PAMARKE-773628 format. One record per residue (C-alpha): residue in one letter; x, y, z. Coordinates in steps of 0.02 Angstrom, whole numbers, padded with zeros to 5 digits, always signed. Example, Ala and Ser with C-alpha at 12.3 -4.5 7.8 and 13.67 -1.06 7.14 Angstrom:
<recs>
a+00615-00225+00390;s+00684-00053+00357;
</recs>
This chain:
<recs>
m-00253-06513-08935;n-00063-06512-08957;v-00005-06690-08997;l+00169-06760-09025;a+00178-06933-09106;m+00329-07040-09065;i+00354-07193-09177;l+00467-07327-09104;a+00564-07391-09254;g+00731-07450-09186;g+00693-07635-09160;a+00811-07768-09229;g+00673-07895-09265;p+00767-08058-09229;n+00611-08160-09267;l+00618-08097-09447;s+00783-08188-09473;v+00880-08129-09627;l+00746-08004-09675;t+00813-07886-09541;v+00999-07918-09553;q+01020-07756-09651;r+00865-07657-09599;s+00756-07625-09446;e+00585-07704-09428;a+00500-07540-09473;a+00590-07533-09641;i+00535-07704-09701;p+00441-07700-09868;f+00256-07743-09863;a+00125-07775-09998;g+00254-07749-10134;k+00270-07560-10137;y+00257-07508-09953;r+00363-07517-09796;a+00293-07559-09624;i+00331-07382-09563;d+00214-07312-09696;f+00062-07367-09596;p+00089-07270-09433;l+00156-07121-09532;s+00002-07119-09644;n-00114-07146-09495;c-00039-06990-09416;v-00064-06875-09564;n-00236-06948-09601;s-00278-06908-09419;d-00216-06728-09441;i-00062-06758-09335;y+00086-06671-09416;n+00211-06669-09274;v+00297-06839-09285;a+00463-06907-09221;v+00535-07074-09278;l+00651-07155-09150;t+00786-07259-09234;q+00929-07367-09174;y+00961-07535-09259;m+01018-07525-09442;p+00935-07356-09474;r+01003-07316-09648;s+00863-07399-09747;l+00733-07311-09640;n+00820-07143-09657;e+00831-07159-09846;h+00648-07205-09857;i+00577-07065-09749;r+00704-06927-09787;a+00616-06760-09759;g+00442-06841-09756;k+00376-06766-09919;p+00266-06915-09972;w+00171-06897-09807;d+00162-06705-09816;l+00280-06700-09667;d+00417-06593-09745;r+00373-06442-09639;a+00470-06302-09556;e+00363-06321-09399;g+00317-06494-09343;g+00338-06619-09484;v+00441-06776-09462;r+00602-06783-09363;m+00719-06932-09366;l+00788-06953-09190;q+00948-07047-09218;p+01032-07161-09090;y+01172-07099-08983;q+01278-07171-08844;s+01256-07094-08674;s+01355-07125-08517;a+01307-07284-08426;e+01269-07181-08271;e+01146-07072-08365;a+01035-07197-08454;g+01128-07347-08519;a+01247-07377-08663;w+01107-07402-08791;q+00919-07400-08791;a+00858-07565-08718;g+00669-07557-08742;s+00520-07444-08777;a+00530-07349-08612;d+00717-07332-08628;a+00701-07263-08805;l+00578-07131-08746;r+00688-07087-08597;f+00836-07058-08713;n+00729-06929-08804;l+00646-06845-08655;d+00735-06683-08699;y+00646-06682-08868;i+00478-06720-08785;r+00502-06577-08661;e+00554-06453-08796;n+00396-06489-08896;q+00284-06446-08748;a+00143-06551-08820;d-00009-06584-08711;l-00017-06767-08764;v+00112-06892-08824;l+00050-07027-08944;i+00167-07177-08940;l+00164-07296-09089;s+00258-07449-09152;g+00341-07446-09322;n+00310-07628-09370;h+00120-07637-09354;i+00004-07646-09506;y-00165-07562-09484;k-00270-07409-09527;m-00326-07311-09373;n-00396-07138-09341;y-00297-07086-09189;r-00409-06934-09163;l-00549-07045-09098;m-00433-07117-08966;l-00363-06945-08922;d-00539-06871-08904;l-00593-07011-08788;h-00435-06989-08686;r-00480-06807-08656;q-00663-06844-08620;r-00617-06971-08486;r-00486-06855-08410;a-00368-07002-08424;d-00184-06998-08381;v-00146-07141-08500;t-00248-07229-08633;v-00198-07398-08705;a-00265-07457-08874;v-00324-07638-08862;h-00383-07769-08984;a-00480-07932-08962;v-00358-08079-08949;s-00387-08264-08974;p-00364-08366-08813;h-00229-08465-08905;l-00123-08309-08936;t-00124-08224-08765;n+00060-08269-08737;r+00106-08145-08875;f+00023-07992-08798;g+00008-07886-08645;m-00169-07935-08591;v-00287-07807-08517;t-00435-07822-08398;t-00556-07675-08384;d-00703-07624-08276;a-00874-07569-08338;n-00806-07396-08380;d-00658-07464-08480;r-00536-07416-08344;i-00393-07542-08341;s-00387-07641-08180;r-00256-07770-08228;f-00114-07788-08353;e-00030-07957-08382;e+00126-07965-08491;k+00112-08113-08612;p+00024-08237-08497;r+00006-08418-08549;r-00168-08425-08474;t-00285-08283-08431;r-00468-08236-08429;a-00428-08071-08515;t-00482-08057-08697;l-00406-07888-08745;g-00224-07869-08794;s-00121-07711-08798;m-00082-07648-08974;g+00072-07552-08919;v-00020-07389-08954;y-00025-07269-08806;v-00083-07093-08766;f+00007-07012-08619;n-00019-06843-08541;r+00153-06770-08570;s+00176-06726-08387;i+00138-06906-08334;l+00259-06979-08460;d+00396-06859-08406;e+00362-06890-08221;w+00371-07079-08237;l+00518-07095-08356;s+00624-06980-08250;g+00555-07034-08081;p+00473-07198-08025;g+00508-07284-08191;k+00683-07215-08216;k+00761-07387-08232;a+00618-07469-08327;q+00656-07532-08502;h+00481-07572-08567;l+00316-07480-08564;g+00204-07634-08570;g+00293-07749-08450;e+00352-07621-08322;i+00277-07446-08333;i+00093-07481-08373;p+00063-07610-08233;k+00127-07486-08102;l+00030-07340-08175;i-00133-07437-08165;r-00122-07436-07976;r-00085-07249-07961;k-00157-07158-08112;r-00312-07153-08221;v-00271-07280-08357;f-00407-07325-08483;a-00426-07442-08631;y-00479-07393-08806;e-00542-07543-08903;f-00498-07541-09087;e-00607-07655-09194;g-00522-07636-09363;y-00386-07742-09443;w-00219-07740-09350;t-00068-07854-09351;n+00111-07856-09289;v+00229-07917-09426;g+00373-07950-09306;s+00398-08134-09352;v+00419-08228-09515;p+00250-08321-09505;a+00156-08162-09457;y+00240-08063-09597;y+00203-08198-09725;e+00022-08219-09671;a-00012-08031-09670;n+00050-08016-09849;m-00045-08169-09909;a-00205-08104-09828;l-00202-07959-09951;l-00238-08083-10091;a-00413-08126-10027;d-00559-08075-10137;i-00609-07951-10002;p-00454-07922-09895;a-00475-07865-09715;l-00349-07726-09751;n-00412-07621-09896;l-00264-07534-09978;s-00377-07457-10111;d-00472-07350-09985;k-00462-07173-10056;g-00529-07105-09891;w-00377-07170-09797;t-00227-07173-09914;i-00069-07261-09861;h+00070-07149-09924;t+00244-07206-09970;r+00400-07152-10062;s+00382-07233-10232;e+00524-07272-10351;q+00502-07224-10533;y+00466-07386-10626;p+00376-07416-10792;p+00207-07507-10796;v+00192-07695-10770;w+00237-07794-10926;l+00165-07967-10963;g+00241-08078-11097;s+00133-08170-11222;d+00151-08334-11126;a+00132-08259-10952;v+00000-08331-10834;v-00049-08228-10682;h-00186-08265-10556;g-00229-08189-10387;n-00074-08081-10362;l-00020-07907-10310;l+00093-07842-10448;s+00198-07685-10423;d+00259-07562-10555;g+00406-07617-10659;a+00372-07804-10645;r+00412-07903-10804;i+00330-08073-10810;e+00352-08208-10942;g+00316-08360-10834;k+00176-08411-10715;v+00135-08317-10555;r-00003-08374-10436;r-00054-08304-10266;s+00104-08201-10241;i+00162-08026-10195;i+00276-07959-10332;g+00379-07804-10290;p+00436-07663-10404;g+00557-07708-10543;v+00546-07898-10519;v+00586-08003-10673;i+00512-08177-10693;g+00586-08269-10841;p+00509-08386-10970;d+00439-08550-10902;a+00476-08495-10723;e+00339-08524-10593;v+00309-08427-10432;r+00174-08482-10309;d+00121-08424-10135;s+00276-08315-10119;i+00337-08138-10083;i+00465-08072-10207;m+00543-07904-10164;n+00612-07764-10273;d+00725-07796-10423;t+00742-07983-10397;v+00766-08093-10550;i+00689-08266-10561;g+00781-08357-10701;a+00702-08454-10842;g+00628-08621-10788;a+00653-08586-10602;t+00516-08629-10476;v+00482-08535-10313;h+00352-08597-10189;k+00308-08527-10018;a+00463-08420-10007;i+00510-08243-09960;i+00643-08176-10078;d+00723-08012-10025;k+00781-07871-10139;r+00903-07890-10284;v+00914-08079-10272;d+00962-08182-10425;i+00878-08353-10435;g+00971-08452-10569;e+00889-08540-10714;n+00798-08702-10670;a+00833-08680-10484;r+00700-08742-10363;v+00665-08639-10206;g+00546-08710-10074;f+00543-08886-10144;g+00479-09051-10076;d+00368-09115-09936;d+00501-09122-09800;n+00454-08987-09671;t+00604-09004-09555;p+00619-08842-09453;n+00769-08731-09483;a+00909-08793-09371;p+00968-08624-09300;l+00790-08551-09289;p+00669-08696-09259;e+00541-08589-09166;v+00538-08457-09304;l+00551-08560-09464;n+00444-08717-09449;t+00297-08686-09567;g+00384-08722-09732;i+00434-08544-09777;t+00605-08527-09860;l+00700-08362-09846;v+00828-08291-09967;g+00919-08137-09903;k+00954-07974-09991;g+01074-07981-10138;a+01100-08170-10133;r+01134-08273-10291;v+01060-08447-10300;p+01152-08553-10429;a+01064-08621-10583;g+00990-08794-10563;l+01007-08794-10372;t+00869-08855-10255;l+00825-08772-10089;g+00706-08868-09975;r+00584-08794-09851;n+00627-08688-09698;v+00794-08649-09780;v+00885-08485-09744;v+01003-08407-09870;h+01096-08261-09791;p+01112-08091-09875;g+01249-08078-10005;a+01275-08267-10021;r+01372-08307-10179;e+01362-08460-10291;e+01522-08530-10216;d+01441-08529-10042;f+01325-08670-10097;g+01401-08842-10087;g+01257-08917-10183;d+01072-08940-10149;v+01013-08878-09978;e+00897-08994-09883;s+00748-08933-09782;g+00800-08844-09623;g+00972-08798-09688;s+01061-08631-09699;v+01184-08550-09819;g+01303-08406-09785;
</recs>
């Protein structure tokens, strides 16, 4: 079975606020040492799929630097391996100035799909966190003589407006597809994982669906009426980290005594490109409880229920709780950080307070995204010593001390 995997990794991720100002969704760090893209890449190689293309567009540099030739995933191969399909600008008459959705991204790269001459095309999203054996789905696709197979997952009735919802018959053939309905009787949501017969994908992207931008909202509903489209129900852990609350909750869930996503599973390793850091160092007065600590972390203060990335420094008498601290950030002596996401190479000044108080006013520019008390500090920002940041505050990447006019109340923004 000749399979080509196409990972859609060009999304801008506006619901991740400042976390995706300088990177795509797929490049966002996860669980301290990983990136979101590591999960679909690792799922591919663990499923014996070694012909993988990563489709980029928005802010691709971080993703390119992370994947490079694909060596950590055993994808640095002369035949097959990983190929980074970079964005390019076509004529407006041909396809559109830039890729405008999942179907559009695939259409831009139809020449690559045709050249590969794969029997099946496996389409994946780069910002989903899960461990899945794609071979089981591919085998079932062949057994059913399907044209298209859609991976689905059980969805709470309260969350149906976030998913393409699927209704199936007794044989798991899809009879109805509703794109993000407010109310529905359907209980299965699309995971954004698809298997297409290559000929069907080519036919529809260059023919009936030539002007379609999205697979889920436009292509799949029409295919259901004309082709053999089946569902494959996946019962393992899966989440989309495309919003600040979802990203925060997915990281915090790893701190459970028995997390739903087991990153220690030697039978299904999640591979990544690791930086060379020394072991974790704990000072004599350090207090740590219920955390994920990455290599190179130096801790002299207190850290509770937090994700600590590589090279993070937490100074004496500092306290970090319920937070995500990314690579090479420094938390100054006496500083406190609570329920915050601090991006890479941030400097939190001594005795500063980040995520402080009981006022949960939503962020003014992003009230629908930041309303649960999470404060964000963007990459490379410097928070002045002694300053207080309330809840749902956003500090933009590269903010300097002079950008702060004093304490920042809940819901405010800097930079």
